[in-house]
Legacy VTK file of the C-alpha trace (Angstrom):
# vtk DataFile Version 3.0
C-alpha trace
ASCII
DATASET POLYDATA
POINTS 151 float
0.000 0.000 0.000
2.730 2.529 0.939
4.538 1.857 -2.312
1.475 3.182 -4.192
0.973 6.267 -2.013
4.558 7.515 -2.049
4.768 8.070 -5.845
1.388 9.852 -5.766
2.634 12.091 -2.946
5.769 12.951 -4.914
3.700 13.903 -7.957
1.568 16.269 -5.841
4.695 17.868 -4.346
6.272 18.384 -7.771
3.148 19.906 -9.325
2.264 22.233 -6.460
4.902 25.000 -6.389
4.767 27.350 -3.402
3.141 30.723 -3.942
5.392 33.741 -3.314
4.559 35.623 -0.142
2.397 38.752 -0.522
5.353 40.849 0.705
7.650 39.456 -1.982
4.993 39.918 -4.674
4.510 43.555 -3.639
8.263 44.192 -3.545
8.779 42.659 -6.983
5.975 44.894 -8.296
7.952 47.949 -7.106
10.858 46.897 -9.365
8.819 46.674 -12.565
9.522 49.006 -15.468
12.462 50.673 -17.175
15.377 51.957 -15.099
18.050 54.244 -16.606
21.617 54.237 -15.314
22.671 57.266 -13.252
26.055 56.095 -11.962
28.173 52.948 -11.986
31.253 52.455 -9.845
33.331 49.279 -10.063
36.217 48.523 -7.722
36.900 52.213 -7.067
36.512 53.412 -10.672
33.598 55.474 -12.014
32.107 54.649 -15.401
31.799 57.829 -17.532
28.313 59.355 -17.320
28.036 59.429 -21.125
28.171 55.617 -21.108
26.063 55.080 -17.984
23.171 57.177 -19.339
22.907 54.863 -22.395
22.207 51.812 -20.203
18.738 50.689 -19.161
17.482 47.753 -17.182
13.922 46.639 -17.937
12.209 44.512 -15.298
9.222 42.352 -16.246
8.155 40.056 -13.391
11.461 38.487 -12.222
13.150 38.904 -15.627
15.615 41.690 -16.420
16.809 42.763 -19.861
19.835 45.061 -20.028
20.187 47.403 -23.012
22.762 49.886 -24.195
21.619 52.436 -26.766
18.418 50.398 -27.045
20.204 47.154 -27.981
19.874 44.170 -25.647
23.190 42.896 -24.315
22.193 40.726 -21.366
19.278 39.001 -19.676
18.856 37.616 -16.192
16.484 36.472 -13.489
16.401 38.252 -10.130
15.589 36.834 -6.714
14.721 39.421 -4.071
14.649 39.094 -0.295
12.867 42.192 1.022
12.823 40.740 4.561
16.633 40.824 4.819
18.312 43.872 6.358
19.676 45.271 4.149
17.498 43.860 1.379
19.206 41.360 -0.895
19.135 40.547 -4.595
20.564 37.543 -6.405
21.089 37.727 -10.166
21.191 34.644 -12.389
22.499 35.365 -15.894
20.810 33.753 -18.900
24.074 33.134 -20.717
27.659 34.139 -21.242
30.491 33.611 -18.776
28.150 34.288 -15.817
25.715 31.516 -16.702
25.206 29.026 -13.855
26.744 31.481 -11.389
25.032 33.645 -8.791
25.747 37.343 -8.469
24.888 38.289 -4.882
24.003 41.813 -3.929
22.197 44.339 -1.812
19.560 46.788 -2.967
17.596 49.755 -1.731
14.621 51.215 -3.524
13.638 54.722 -2.477
10.868 56.187 -4.595
12.118 56.205 -8.201
15.770 55.578 -7.288
17.198 52.054 -7.153
20.674 51.369 -5.771
22.249 47.946 -6.255
25.633 46.789 -4.971
26.884 43.431 -6.262
29.899 41.196 -5.810
31.601 39.255 -8.580
29.845 36.005 -9.603
29.865 33.313 -6.907
31.620 35.637 -4.447
30.243 36.554 -0.999
27.510 39.200 -0.836
28.653 42.804 -0.240
28.235 44.101 3.292
27.758 47.781 2.416
26.689 50.056 -0.446
30.134 50.918 -1.797
32.584 49.902 -4.522
35.985 50.959 -3.260
39.284 49.864 -4.797
39.994 46.275 -3.819
36.364 45.426 -2.930
35.639 43.821 -6.318
32.099 45.157 -5.921
29.938 47.152 -8.343
27.665 49.970 -7.150
24.912 50.991 -9.571
22.284 53.713 -9.234
19.224 53.832 -11.487
16.260 56.181 -11.918
12.879 54.858 -12.979
11.863 56.166 -16.386
8.367 57.488 -16.899
6.484 55.575 -19.628
6.765 58.502 -22.082
10.372 59.456 -21.206
13.062 59.883 -23.871
16.783 59.334 -23.080
LINES 1 152
151 0 1 2 3 4 5 6 7 8 9 10 11 12 13 14 15 16 17 18 19 20 21 22 23 24 25 26 27 28 29 30 31 32 33 34 35 36 37 38 39 40 41 42 43 44 45 46 47 48 49 50 51 52 53 54 55 56 57 58 59 60 61 62 63 64 65 66 67 68 69 70 71 72 73 74 75 76 77 78 79 80 81 82 83 84 85 86 87 88 89 90 91 92 93 94 95 96 97 98 99 100 101 102 103 104 105 106 107 108 109 110 111 112 113 114 115 116 117 118 119 120 121 122 123 124 125 126 127 128 129 130 131 132 133 134 135 136 137 138 139 140 141 142 143 144 145 146 147 148 149 150
């Protein structure tokens, strides 16, 4: 009898994925839309503003598409933990050298400004919002674009 019930139980467990918590769903909703780069700092070095302003990050559900001058150059999935203090984000690249690696980071979302600090792939999560020389961290600031905004 048990041998018949166990496979049925496994099928039910595999089919029934857990629902995200209402808090996570609400937090993910706050990330939706197009975000334009304001500043990028990597390991103590600033990226020129002329380059940063050409970069957008478009969030649709848990999917992110990165574009430069309107051309897609990367895609990823994000995993947020709004209950952590500070809040955390994990980024899973769709392809390229970062595929199958986790980029761990922190984020803060204040109104229409999003700040993300990430470590290199598969490295420990940053402990602060900075990207000083030797940290091997990247600090990015984005502003949410209005639906009718032009770059």
